[in-house]
N, C-alpha and C positions, 0 to 999 in steps of 0.2 A: 505492500500500500505506499503509494507514493506523497511525500507532504510539501508543499512548494516552500514551506520555512526552510526547509534543510539545505538550500541553496545558501541562505542568511549563517547558517552554523558554521559551514564551509568556507565561508569568509572570513569566521570569526577564528577558525585552527587554525589560518594562513597568515592573520595578524605576529608581529616579531614580539608585541605586547599585550596582552588583553586583558578588560576586567572579567570576573566572571558572567558565567552565563546564569542568567534567570527566565525561565519559560513558566509563564503565568494561565490560565486557562479553567473552566468548568471542569468537573469534574469529569475522567473519561472520555477527554477529547484527543488523548492518544499521547501524551506528554512522554511520559516513559517509552512507550513503545519509540516517539518520535528519536529521544534521547541516547534508547537503548539500542535498539533494533535497527537504526537506520542509521544514526550518526556514530553509533558504536563502533559501527564495521570499519572504519578510518583509522582506529587505535587500536596497538600492539593490544589493550588489556583495558579492560573496564572494572572499577570499583564503584560499588554503589550500597549507601544506605538509605531505608525508606523510614521515616520516622516514624509513620504512622502505623508501617505493618512491625515494625521493631522498636517503641521507645525506647530501649537499652540505649539505641545508640545515640541518645541525649548525653551519656555518663562523657562520650568523647570530649563534650563542648563545654566540662563543668567547669576547667582551669584556666590555663592559659589559650587565650585564640590566635596565638602563632600561628602563622600556617606551619610548622616542622612541626610543630607540640602537636597541632590537631591529626595531620596526618597519621604522626606515630601510635597516639592512642585509638584511628581509626583501625590500622593494620594490627593493633592488639586485639579489640576488640568484634576484627572480623577474620583474624587470622590468614589476612592478604598481604600480598606485598602491593605498594602503590608506586610506579616510577614514574615521578612531575615530569618527565620532558617527551613518554612518550605514549602514558597511559591518561584516562580521562575519567573522573571521579564524576560523582553522580548524588546529590543528594536530595534525595525525594520527598515529596512535600513536607517541604524545609520548614513550611507555616506551622507546622508542628515543635516547631524546638529555635524560640524565639534567639538564644546566643549563638545559631546556626545561621542563622538569618545577621545576625551582627556581622560573623564570622568573615562575611561576603567583603566584609569592608578591606578588612587583614590583608585579605586573599590580594585582592586588588592591590592596594596598595607594597604591601612586599614580598609576593610572589607571581606578580603579571605574567611571567612566562607560564605556570602553570594551566593545567586543563580542567578549570574547576566549572563545574552544572550543574544548576537548581532547579527543582519544579515545586509551583503547589495549586492547590485550587483557593487557596484562601491567602492569597496573596495581599490582595485588595483588603481586608482585615484588620492587618497586620499596626499592631501600635508603632512599631520602631523598623523600619527601613533606610537601607544603605543609597542617600538618594546621590545621583552621580558616582557612584562605585560600582554598578551594573549595566552589564548591553539585557536589555527586559525585551522579551517578544509576548502577543498574546498568541496561545493558538488555541483557535476557534476548530469546531464542525467542520466537517470536508467539505470543501464549496464543490460549485458544480463541476470546477476544473477537476477536484481532485477524485468526484465520484467516478468523473468520464475517465479518467486513469485508469482507475480502480476498476475500471471492466475488462481489464485488458483487451479491448478490440482495437487494434492497430488504425482499423478503417474509420472507424469514430471515434480516436484520440485527430488523427492525420486532419479530419474536417473541422471538430474544434477549434484545434490548435491554429489552423489556417484560416478560421474565419470563413469559411464557404458557404458563401450565397444559392447554392440549389434547392427545387422542391424535397429530393431525395432527403439530401443530408437534412432539411428544413424538420422532417417527418419523423426522422431517427433519433434526432435529439430532441422536437417536443416530447418525443415514446418516452426517452431518458430524465426529462426532466420530470415527468409526471411519475414517475417511477421515484425520483427523488422527494420530490412532495411528501412520498409516505413514506421514503425511509428515511430520509434525513440524511445527516453528514456525522451522527455519531458512528465514529471505528467500527464499534462490535455491530452496530445495526447494517453497515453497509456490508461488513466482512461476512457475516450472515445472507443479507443479500445475496451475493457473489458469487460466494463458496457450497451454493446451496440447490447449484443451475441443475440437479439429478432431481432432485425434489419435483411433486407437482407447484402450482404456479398458490396454492392454500397452503403448504406446508410450507412455503418459503414465507408466506406472509404471517402465519402463525409464528412463526420462530422471531421473524422480526417485531412482530407485536408483544410477545411476551419477554423480550429485550427491551422495549421501547415502556411498558410499563414498571419493569426490576428498576430502568433510572430515573422513572417520575422517582420511583418511592424509595431511594435513593436521597436525591435532592430532596425531599420531604423531611426525612429521619434528617439528613445534616443542617436542617432549619435552627432545630432543637439542639443539635450538640454546638453550632458555630455563631449562633446570634447572640449569646453575651446576655445585654443588657438590653436588646431590641428581644419585644413579642415575637415569638417563634410562629405563632399564631395567627398575627398580624402579615407575616411574609411569607408562609403559605397563602393565605387571605389572596395576597396581590397576586400572585405567581397564580393562583388559578383562574384571578381574576380577568389575567392578561387574554389567554382562550376566547376566553366567555366573551369579553368586550370587544375582542377583534369578529368575531363570527357575527356579530349583531350586524354586522356591513360587509353586504355582497357585493355592489354593482358600484359603491361610492368610495371616496376614499376613506381610509379608517380616520375615528375621528378621534380628541386628544380623549387622556383617561378619565373618566368618569369616578370621583370617589366614594358619592353615595351606595348603600349598601354592596359596598364590597366587606367590611367587617363588622358587626354590631357596633353600635353608639360611638361608629366612627363616618365622619364623613366632610371633613376638608384636609386639603392637602398635609396640612402639617400633623395631620394623626398620620398618615403614611409617610411621609419625608424619608425618615431612615431605614425603613423596610425596603424604599423603592433605591435607598442607595444600597442599603446591603444587595439589593439582586443584582443592581450594576456592577459592585464593588466584587460577586462572585462569578460574572461574566452569564450571567443566566436571562437577562433582559437587555433587552437593547431600547434607548433611547430615543426618539425624534421630538425634536423642537419647532412647533408652529408658529410663521413670524406673520406680522400682518405690514401691509404699505407697502412704501417702495425698501427690498432689500439691500445691504450694501455691505459690503466689509467693514471689519469682521464679526459674519452673522451672529457669533457670539455673544456678542452686544444687545441684540435685539432679545436675548434665550430669556425665555421666564419660567420660573420653576416650576411653578404650578399649572402650566400651561404643558403636558406631555404628553405624546402619545407611546408606548409602551409596546414592544414586540417580544415576543418571545426568540429564544437563540439560536433553535434548531426547528425547523421548518415539519420535521419530522417529529416531533415530539409535541407539535402545535396538533396537527390533525391528532395524535394519538387521543392526547387531552382532549378533542372533541368526540372523538369515536369516530370520526371520519373512517372509513372504510377502503380499501385497495381498490376495490370493484369503483365505488362510487368517485373516488379522485380520477378515475379511466374512465370512467362513463362519462364524464363532464367534460372530455378529450378537451379544446382548445378553451371549453366557457368556463374553467374550474372559479371558483370565487375568488373576485378582487384579493380579498386582505390575505391569502394565501399569496400572491402574487406577490404584494406588496413587502409580507413579511421574508421574501426570499430575496428580493431587490435591496431590502433594510439587511441583511445577512452578508449578503455579496459585498456590498459597499463598507461593511465593515470590516468585511476580510480586508481589503485593501488599504484600510487604513483611515476611512473615513468617516472619525465617531468623534460625539454622535454626528446625528442628522439630524437635515430642518428639513422644514415644509413649509409653505406658503397658503395663508386663509384671506380671501378677500370676497365678503360678500356670502355669496353661493359658489363660488370657484377655486379651486385648493390645486394644487400640486401636491403632488408625493414627498417629492425629494426637489432640494434646492444645497447645489454644492459650489463651495467658493473653489477657486482655480490658480493657481501659484501666480497666474498674471492679474487677478483682484477678480475679475470675471467671476457673475453673479451666473449659473448654469443651472436652467430650470429641467427636470425628470418628470416625465407623464409617463405612469405606470396603467395601463388598460392589459387587464387579463384574459382577455379572447382576441379575434379575429379583429372586431370594428376597431378602428384607431380613429375615428372622429374625437377631438379633443377639446371643446368648447372652454374649458379651465384655464387649456395651455393658450387657444386664443384670446383670454381674455390678460393671463397675465402679459403675454406678448403688445396687446394695445397699449396697457399701462407701464410695463416696466421695460421694453425695446431690448428683450437681450440680443447679445450679439449668435449666438447659438442656440438653440432646443433638442431636446430630446424627447422619443416616446420609445418607451419598453413595450413592448405587447407579444400576440400571439402570432405574429407573421412573420416571415422572413424578414422585413424591416426594408428599407430604400437602397436604392445603390450607393457606392462605394463612393461615386462619383458628389452623393449630397451632402454640403458642408455646414450649411445653414439651421435646416429643421430637418433632424436626422432620426431616423427613425429603425430602432435595430431591436432584434427578437429578445427576448428575455434570456433566456440560454445565456447571452454575450455582455450578461451586464457588468461582468466583470472588467470588458473591454471599452468602456462609454469612457475613461478617461483618456486615452490614445487618440480619442477623435474629439477631444474638444482645445 
C-alpha cells in the first residue's frame, strides 16, 4: 500500500542534519505501517518502541534526556542494539509519554544526525510540545489517489496519474470513486476491499462494514480515555451529529453546524467549543468557515469561530455512521448525495495542505470552497455531485466578486484542458485543482 507522504520522509533521510520526525494523525490511519513497513525498508535496522502497547518503555525516559543516555536505556529495555548511523528509532504513540515528547528537543539539538521518528494519535492534545524542534507531518486516511494505487491496476493508475479525459477512463474512475465513497480511506478497510476479491461482493461489503464498526467504536472509547477535563459525552454528541447534520442536505451546499439539539441542555457555540477543538486536534473532524461579502486575503481574518461547517475525516466512516449501504451508493450512480461529494472534496483539499477550508455565503448563493493562492488570488470551487453542471451560485459569485478563475467539480468528464478561466473538472481529480490555478 503506497503512501504519498513517503517521498517527504525519504527527503528527510537524505539531509545531513535533521530534526526528529513527528507523524500526527487519527488512530488507524497507518502511521506505524508508514514508518516501519514502508520507510523502514531503507534502513539497516529498526528499533521500535510503542508506549501504548508497553507502558514500561516510559522508564527509559525517567532520568537523563541526553540522546546517548536514552538510547542506552532503550537498548537495555528492549535487548536490542541501535546504530545511530544506520538505524531508525521509532517512538510509537509518543503522546503516552510526555518526557519522550520533551526528549525530541534534545535529539534535535544534540544529535541532529540520528534517525529519530515519532508518531501519535493525540499529538494535538499534548500539554507540552517541542515547537520548532521537529519536522511534523499529518497522515490522513488514504486519498483517492492512494486508493487507486492500492488497486494495483496499472492501466487505471496510468489514466489517473496522466489525468486522462476520455469517456472510458471517466467511467472507470467514477466507478472507483463510488467504491471509495463506501470503503473510505482507512487502511484496514481499503486492504480488506482489495485483498478479498475472491469473495462475493456481499462478503467483501460485510468485511469492510465490520472494520468500520470497530473503528467507530474505538474512537468513541477514546473520547473517555483522552478527553481529560473535556466532557466525553459532549464530544461523542458532536461526533455523532456531524454525519446526521450533513445528511440533512442532499441537493444544496452543506450548512453551518447547528448547536441546538446536539446535546441535552446545551445550545450555544460556547457549550461545544472545546469538544469541536478536541475533535479537530485528534484529526476526526474537518472545519470549513463560511465567509460573507467580498472575500479578500487572508481569508482567516474573516473567520468566525461560531460559524463553522463540520465534516467527518473519512467519507467511508461517514456513510457507515449514516447506515448508507454499498448497494445504495452504487445505485445512485452519478447522482449520489451532494454532501458526500462535499465531504470528499474537503478531505482531498485537507490532504494537500488546505486546512482549514473556507466557503462563501451571500443571500441564497453559496460557494462550497474558497481557496487563497500563493499569488493572493481567491479561487471559488463549486461542487456539483451529479452530471448537472449549471451553477447559479457560481454565476452570482462571478458577478459580485469578479474572480480571475473559477472551478466546478462535478460528476462529468469536465471541460477541455485548454479552458483556462471557468474550469470544470471531475470530482476524482480534486487533488489536481492547484495545478490549474
